C-alpha positions in Angstrom: -49.2 -37.2 15.0 -46.8 -34.3 15.0 -45.5 -33.1 18.4 -45.9 -29.3 18.6 -42.9 -29.1 21.0 -40.5 -30.6 18.6 -38.7 -28.2 16.2 -38.7 -30.9 13.5 -42.5 -30.8 13.5 -42.3 -27.4 11.9 -40.3 -28.5 8.8 -41.9 -28.3 5.3 -40.6 -28.4 1.8 -40.9 -25.2 -0.3 -40.1 -25.1 -4.0 -37.5 -22.4 -4.5 -39.5 -20.7 -7.2 -42.1 -19.8 -4.6 -39.7 -17.5 -2.7 -40.7 -14.0 -3.6 -37.5 -12.2 -4.4 -39.1 -8.9 -5.5 -42.2 -7.0 -4.4 -45.5 -7.2 -6.4 -47.0 -4.0 -7.9 -49.2 -2.6 -6.8 -48.7 -3.7 -3.2 -52.3 -4.7 -2.6 -52.4 -7.0 -5.6 -50.7 -9.7 -3.5 -52.8 -12.8 -2.9 -54.7 -13.3 0.3 -55.4 -16.7 1.9 -58.3 -16.4 4.4 -58.5 -19.1 7.0 -61.7 -19.3 9.2 -61.0 -21.1 12.4 -64.7 -21.7 13.2 -65.2 -24.1 10.2 -61.6 -24.6 9.1 -62.4 -23.3 5.6 -59.8 -21.7 3.3 -60.8 -18.9 0.8 -58.5 -17.5 -1.8 -58.7 -13.8 -2.6 -56.6 -10.8 -3.4 -55.3 -8.4 -0.7 -57.2 -5.4 -1.9 -60.4 -7.4 -0.9 -59.2 -7.4 2.8 -62.0 -5.1 4.0 -64.7 -7.6 2.9 -63.3 -10.2 5.2 -62.7 -8.2 8.3 -65.2 -8.6 11.2 -67.3 -5.4 11.5 -66.6 -4.9 15.2 -62.9 -5.5 15.1 -60.2 -3.3 16.4 -56.9 -3.3 14.5 -53.3 -2.9 15.8 -50.5 -1.8 13.5 -46.7 -1.8 14.1 -45.4 1.6 13.0 -41.7 0.8 13.2 -39.5 2.1 10.3 -36.7 0.1 8.7 -33.3 1.8 8.8 -30.5 1.3 6.3 -28.8 -1.1 8.7 -26.3 -2.7 6.3 -22.9 -1.1 5.9 -20.0 -2.1 3.6 -16.4 -1.2 4.5 -13.0 -2.4 5.4 -10.8 -3.0 8.4 -8.2 -0.5 9.1 -5.7 -3.3 8.3 -7.3 -3.7 4.8 -9.8 -6.6 4.7 -13.3 -6.1 3.4 -16.2 -6.4 5.9 -19.9 -6.2 5.9 -21.7 -5.0 9.0 -25.4 -5.4 9.9 -26.7 -3.3 12.8 -29.0 -5.4 15.0 -30.0 -2.9 17.8 -28.6 -0.3 20.2 -27.4 -1.8 23.5 -27.4 1.7 25.0 -26.9 5.2 23.6 -23.4 4.5 22.3 -22.8 0.7 22.3 -24.5 -0.9 19.2 -25.0 -4.6 18.8 -24.1 -5.7 15.2 -23.2 -8.7 13.1 -20.0 -8.5 11.1 -19.0 -10.7 8.1 -15.2 -10.8 8.4 -12.9 -11.8 11.2 -12.5 -9.1 13.9 -11.3 -8.8 17.5 -11.7 -6.4 20.3 -10.1 -3.1 19.2 -10.5 -3.6 15.5 -11.3 -0.4 13.6 -13.8 -0.6 10.7 -13.8 2.2 8.1 -16.9 3.0 6.1 -16.2 6.4 4.4 -14.0 9.4 5.1 -16.2 10.5 8.0 -17.6 7.3 9.7 -15.7 4.5 11.4 -16.5 2.0 14.2 -14.5 0.3 16.9 -15.2 -3.2 18.1 -15.5 -3.1 21.9 -16.9 -6.6 22.7 -17.4 -10.0 21.2 -20.4 -12.1 22.2 -20.8 -15.9 22.2 -23.9 -15.7 19.9 -21.7 -14.3 17.1 -22.8 -10.7 17.5 -20.4 -7.8 18.3 -20.6 -4.6 20.2 -19.2 -1.5 18.5 -19.0 2.3 19.0 -19.4 4.5 16.0 -17.4 7.7 15.4 -18.2 10.5 13.0 -15.3 12.9 12.3 -13.5 11.1 15.1 -16.2 12.0 17.6 -18.1 9.2 19.4 -21.8 9.4 18.4 -25.1 8.3 19.8 -27.4 5.9 18.0 -29.8 8.7 17.0 -26.9 10.6 15.5 -26.0 7.6 13.5 -29.4 7.3 11.8 -29.1 10.2 9.3 -25.6 9.0 8.3 -27.0 5.5 7.6 -29.7 7.1 5.5 -26.9 8.5 3.2 -24.4 5.6 3.1 -26.2 2.5 4.4 -28.2 -0.2 2.5 -31.7 -1.7 3.1 -31.1 -4.9 5.1 -32.9 -7.4 2.9 -33.4 -10.8 4.4 -30.5 -13.2 3.4 -32.8 -15.7 1.7 -33.6 -13.2 -1.0 -30.1 -13.8 -2.4 -29.6 -10.4 -3.9 -28.4 -6.9 -3.1 -30.8 -4.1 -2.3 -31.8 -1.5 -5.0 -33.7 1.7 -5.2 -37.0 -0.2 -5.4 -36.4 -1.7 -2.0 -36.0 1.7 -0.4 -39.7 2.3 -1.2 -41.1 -1.2 -1.0 -39.4 -2.7 2.1 -41.2 -0.1 4.2 -44.9 0.2 5.2 -46.8 3.2 4.2 -47.4 4.0 7.9 -43.8 3.5 9.1 -42.9 6.3 11.5 -40.4 5.4 14.3 -36.9 4.5 13.0 -35.2 1.5 14.5 -36.1 -1.8 12.7 -33.6 -3.8 10.7 -36.3 -6.0 9.2 -39.7 -5.0 8.0 -43.0 -6.1 9.6 -43.9 -7.8 6.4 -47.6 -8.2 6.7 -47.7 -4.4 6.7 -46.1 -4.1 3.3 -49.3 -5.0 1.4 -51.1 -1.8 2.4 -51.4 1.0 -0.1 -52.2 4.5 1.3 -55.7 4.1 0.0 -56.4 0.7 1.5 -54.8 1.7 4.8 -57.0 4.8 5.0 -60.1 2.8 4.1 -59.5 0.2 6.8 -58.7 2.8 9.4 -61.9 4.8 8.6 -64.1 1.8 9.2 -62.3 0.2 12.2 -61.0 1.4 15.6 -57.2 1.2 15.3 -54.0 2.1 17.1 -50.3 1.7 16.8 -47.6 -0.1 18.7 -43.9 0.1 17.9 -41.7 -3.0 17.9 -38.2 -2.5 16.4 -37.8 -5.8 14.6 -34.3 -7.2 15.0 -32.3 -9.6 12.9 -33.2 -12.3 15.4 -36.5 -12.6 13.7 -34.7 -14.7 10.9 -32.9 -16.9 13.4 -34.0 -20.5 13.0 -34.8 -22.6 16.1 -31.9 -24.9 16.5 -32.9 -26.6 19.8 -34.6 -30.0 19.4 -37.4 -28.8 21.8 -38.8 -25.4 20.9 -39.1 -24.3 24.5 -35.3 -24.6 24.8 -34.9 -21.8 22.2 -33.5 -18.6 23.6 -36.0 -16.1 22.2 -34.5 -12.8 21.1 -35.7 -9.5 22.6 -36.7 -6.3 20.8 -37.5 -2.8 21.9 -41.2 -2.0 22.1 -43.6 0.8 23.0 -47.4 0.7 23.4 -49.1 4.0 22.6 -51.9 5.3 24.9 -54.5 4.6 22.1 -53.2 1.0 21.8 -53.4 0.5 25.6 -57.1 1.7 25.5 -57.9 -0.5 22.6 -56.3 -3.6 24.2 -58.3 -2.9 27.4 -61.5 -2.7 25.4 -64.0 -5.5 24.9 -63.5 -5.4 21.1 -62.0 -8.4 19.3 -58.6 -7.5 18.0 -56.8 -8.1 14.7 -53.0 -7.7 14.7 -51.3 -6.7 11.5 -48.3 -9.0 11.6 -46.5 -11.2 14.1 -44.6 -8.3 15.5 -47.6 -6.4 16.7 -49.0 -9.7 18.0 -46.0 -10.3 20.1 -46.0 -6.8 21.4 -49.6 -6.8 22.5 -49.3 -10.3 24.0 -46.2 -9.3 25.9 -47.9 -6.2 27.2 -50.9 -8.3 28.3 -48.6 -10.6 30.3 -46.0 -8.2 31.7 -48.2 -5.0 32.0 -45.3 -3.0 30.7 -45.8 -0.2 28.1 -42.2 0.0 26.8 -38.9 -1.9 27.2 -37.7 -5.2 25.9 -40.2 -7.9 24.6 -39.0 -11.5 24.2 -42.3 -13.4 24.1 -42.3 -16.7 22.3 -45.8 -17.7 21.2 -46.3 -21.3 20.2 -49.1 -24.0 20.6 -48.3 -24.4 24.3 -48.3 -20.7 24.8 -51.2 -19.3 22.7 -52.4 -15.7 22.5 -54.4 -14.4 25.4 -55.9 -11.2 23.8 -55.5 -11.2 20.0 -58.4 -12.8 18.1 -57.3 -12.5 14.5 -53.9 -12.3 12.7 -52.8 -11.0 9.3 -49.4 -12.4 8.4 -47.2 -13.6 5.6 -45.9 -17.2 5.0 -42.9 -17.9 7.1 -39.6 -19.9 7.0 -39.6 -23.6 8.2 -38.7 -24.2 11.8 -39.0 -20.4 12.6 -40.5 -18.9 15.7 -42.9 -17.0 13.3 -44.3 -20.3 12.0 -44.7 -21.5 15.6 -46.6 -18.3 16.3 -49.0 -19.1 13.5 -49.4 -22.6 15.0 -50.3 -20.9 18.3 -53.4 -19.6 16.6 -54.6 -22.5 14.5 -52.7 -25.6 15.8 -49.8 -27.5 14.2 -51.8 -29.8 12.0 -53.9 -27.0 10.5 -50.8 -24.9 10.0 -49.3 -27.7 7.8 -52.6 -28.1 5.9 -52.8 -24.3 5.2 -49.2 -24.3 4.0 -49.7 -27.3 1.8 -52.7 -25.5 0.2 -50.7 -22.3 -0.2 -47.8 -24.3 -1.9 -50.3 -26.2 -4.1 -51.8 -22.9 -5.2 -48.4 -21.3 -5.9 -48.6 -18.6 -3.3 -45.5 -16.5 -3.0 -43.6 -16.9 0.3 -41.6 -14.9 2.9 -41.0 -11.1 3.2 -42.1 -10.0 -0.3 -44.7 -12.8 -0.6 -48.4 -13.1 -0.2 -50.5 -12.8 2.9 -52.8 -15.0 5.2 -55.7 -13.7 7.3 -56.6 -15.9 10.3 -60.2 -15.3 11.5 
């Protein structure tokens, strides 16, 4: 019997060839595994059949965050090459980042003729705090965004093992992305075409939340006991329409783990914007969300533990074994699972 509080209980073996390194075309031709909790049945379908599986009286919550070009390549003023990944703004001017390459407080990082950064703080978790300067002027995070759009790179997950290309600029973004700030895509959203999104929204009450996904979403749980894991926090905002839908009596489907964590944090904290750091797992299951659409996640990740909070640890392993046996594609560009 697996212990749902032990990190080791969330390990599984995935053949490397099942890691989806590129998106599928068209988006909604990804496969869809449908798991029904009432009778524990598994149905195999294609994502463009999603509507036929959705409960008629179900409200839907989407995350409308937009991925920014958060990866920058440059060099230290002293000459060494560096790679910088923006994680999140700490405030208007101090930006939390990860840097490949040794730096210290005061190190100047050069990206092009007009943009440079100065390291202002080193953190124990390996992240760094920097200020960005454009034409020698200190700039705010919102002023940095259009510059990133020109010289930055799509921050593909490290397990894809490749550089981003022009295809990723289109495909690593949902069709309803709106508010800039994420450094990782809410990947369950990537399967929607404009047509499927419009069709689902025309037949179901729906609303948007915003959770700017941070790089902490890829951080594996290193503690032996999952409740000892320091859960990362991310900026969120709950729209008025989403607040009303959450307060309604309708059963709710969340598109992705990010919208799930946002809604569940709101239900517990009663806050409509700020920092969310909720960790859902079998001992802390969802209180409001009834159904979940999600991708297949990394072993020993908080996202896999979130799935187990819906279906239990044993059933999570059974579903994942079935997905592996059926050659589903895993992770960010992979196939989807609908939990009913």
